[in-house]
N, CA, C and O of each residue as an XYZ file, in Angstrom:
212
protein
N      99.210     59.963    141.332
C      99.993     59.551    142.467
C      99.421     60.259    143.693
O      99.135     61.455    143.651
N      99.259     59.514    144.780
C      98.723     60.136    145.990
C      99.851     60.717    146.850
O     101.030     60.517    146.556
N      99.484     61.421    147.891
C     100.473     62.127    148.707
C     101.414     61.183    149.442
O     102.575     61.525    149.665
N     100.937     60.007    149.821
C     101.797     59.035    150.501
C     102.880     58.538    149.546
O     104.048     58.442    149.924
N     102.499     58.227    148.323
C     103.474     57.780    147.322
C     104.498     58.875    147.046
O     105.688     58.594    146.900
N     104.043     60.108    146.976
C     104.944     61.234    146.756
C     105.969     61.332    147.877
O     107.162     61.491    147.619
N     105.513     61.239    149.104
C     106.431     61.306    150.244
C     107.418     60.139    150.240
O     108.587     60.314    150.582
N     106.959     58.970    149.859
C     107.855     57.815    149.787
C     108.965     58.049    148.761
O     110.119     57.692    149.001
N     108.625     58.637    147.638
C     109.633     58.949    146.622
C     110.610     59.993    147.151
O     111.821     59.855    146.976
N     110.101     61.018    147.787
C     110.962     62.065    148.339
C     111.913     61.473    149.379
O     113.112     61.751    149.346
N     111.399     60.671    150.288
C     112.252     60.070    151.315
C     113.306     59.161    150.689
O     114.452     59.141    151.139
N     112.931     58.415    149.665
C     113.883     57.526    148.994
C     114.991     58.331    148.311
O     116.162     57.957    148.376
N     114.619     59.439    147.653
C     115.638     60.287    147.009
C     116.581     60.879    148.047
O     117.795     60.914    147.843
N     116.028     61.338    149.150
C     116.856     61.919    150.195
C     117.841     60.892    150.752
O     119.015     61.196    150.965
N     117.356     59.691    150.980
C     118.211     58.651    151.536
C     119.254     58.161    150.529
O     120.436     58.045    150.855
N     118.811     57.878    149.316
C     119.702     57.309    148.293
C     120.797     58.280    147.859
O     121.948     57.883    147.676
N     120.436     59.556    147.696
C     121.370     60.529    147.139
C     121.870     61.548    148.158
O     122.649     62.433    147.807
N     121.437     61.440    149.411
C     121.881     62.373    150.439
C     121.375     63.786    150.209
O     122.048     64.758    150.553
N     120.197     63.896    149.631
C     119.611     65.203    149.327
C     118.736     65.690    150.467
O     118.307     64.913    151.320
N     118.485     66.968    150.465
C     117.464     67.535    151.331
C     116.479     68.261    150.421
O     116.796     69.299    149.839
N     115.291     67.703    150.311
C     114.256     68.288    149.459
C     113.468     69.286    150.306
O     112.855     68.923    151.310
N     113.495     70.528    149.889
C     112.801     71.587    150.616
C     111.311     71.564    150.268
O     110.929     71.186    149.160
N     110.489     71.965    151.211
C     109.044     71.980    150.993
C     108.651     72.804    149.771
O     107.755     72.418    149.021
N     109.320     73.935    149.572
C     108.956     74.804    148.449
C     109.380     74.229    147.097
O     108.986     74.753    146.055
N     110.178     73.158    147.100
C     110.582     72.504    145.856
C     109.598     71.422    145.415
O     109.682     70.918    144.296
N     108.681     71.074    146.285
C     107.719     70.015    145.988
C     106.575     70.564    145.142
O     105.565     71.042    145.658
N     106.763     70.482    143.844
C     105.755     70.943    142.902
C     105.299     69.757    142.062
O     106.069     68.823    141.840
N     104.079     69.785    141.601
C     103.507     68.677    140.843
C     104.371     68.308    139.642
O     104.522     67.123    139.344
N     104.936     69.277    138.952
C     105.761     69.008    137.773
C     106.974     68.158    138.061
O     107.487     67.476    137.173
N     107.437     68.191    139.294
C     108.599     67.406    139.688
C     108.334     65.918    139.535
O     109.262     65.145    139.302
N     107.082     65.510    139.663
C     106.721     64.099    139.641
C     106.018     63.682    138.346
O     105.403     62.617    138.284
N     106.113     64.522    137.317
C     105.455     64.216    136.039
C     106.074     63.014    135.336
O     105.376     62.255    134.664
N     107.384     62.842    135.490
C     108.066     61.751    134.796
C     109.353     61.390    135.523
O     109.833     62.127    136.384
N     109.891     60.250    135.157
C     111.179     59.836    135.709
C     112.254     60.824    135.267
O     113.167     61.138    136.032
N     112.147     61.306    134.044
C     113.117     62.274    133.530
C     113.110     63.557    134.374
O     114.170     64.105    134.678
N     111.934     64.025    134.746
C     111.830     65.230    135.571
C     112.479     64.995    136.936
O     113.191     65.860    137.445
N     112.234     63.828    137.523
C     112.856     63.509    138.806
C     114.368     63.414    138.672
O     115.105     63.899    139.530
N     114.826     62.791    137.597
C     116.256     62.643    137.362
C     116.936     64.003    137.231
O     117.996     64.233    137.813
N     116.326     64.892    136.471
C     116.890     66.243    136.306
C     116.947     66.969    137.651
O     117.923     67.658    137.948
N     115.903     66.812    138.457
C     115.889     67.450    139.766
C     117.029     66.921    140.632
O     117.766     67.696    141.240
N     117.169     65.594    140.684
C     118.230     64.994    141.500
C     119.596     65.458    141.015
O     120.446     65.826    141.825
N     119.818     65.445    139.702
C     121.099     65.898    139.164
C     121.381     67.362    139.516
O     122.532     67.731    139.750
N     120.353     68.181    139.554
C     120.554     69.597    139.885
C     120.942     69.792    141.343
O     121.542     70.805    141.702
N     120.598     68.817    142.185
C     120.899     68.916    143.611
C     122.244     68.283    143.986
O     122.777     68.549    145.064
N     122.791     67.445    143.096
C     124.042     66.746    143.387
C     125.239     67.610    143.039
O     125.177     68.430    142.123
N     126.333     67.425    143.773
C     127.581     68.063    143.349
C     127.973     67.527    141.965
O     127.586     66.415    141.604
N     128.716     68.287    141.211
C     129.063     67.928    139.839
C     129.725     66.551    139.745
O     129.488     65.830    138.776
N     130.526     66.179    140.700
C     131.236     64.903    140.629
C     130.349     63.701    140.938
O     130.788     62.563    140.770
N     129.124     63.921    141.382
C     128.216     62.815    141.685
C     127.059     62.725    140.702
O     126.056     62.070    140.985
N     127.186     63.368    139.563
C     126.082     63.357    138.601
C     125.726     61.935    138.197
O     126.585     61.055    138.147
N     124.449     61.726    137.911
C     123.944     60.417    137.531
C     124.277     60.160    136.067
O     124.063     61.021    135.214
N     124.792     58.988    135.787
C     125.089     58.614    134.408
C     123.874     57.930    133.791
O     123.151     57.213    134.483
N     123.641     58.145    132.493
C     122.501     57.479    131.849
C     122.698     55.986    131.747
O     121.830     55.283    131.230
């Protein structure tokens, strides 16, 4: 995945889930899989907004 695609994913997550992704959180492992992204998003959401499978 190139850097433009990465930024597009980050912007989409921020918009869709109301998150703020910090620069220091942008690590390659975050984008290894959909599961990794899902876990990251769930960790940033309040407990009542957790994503259901």
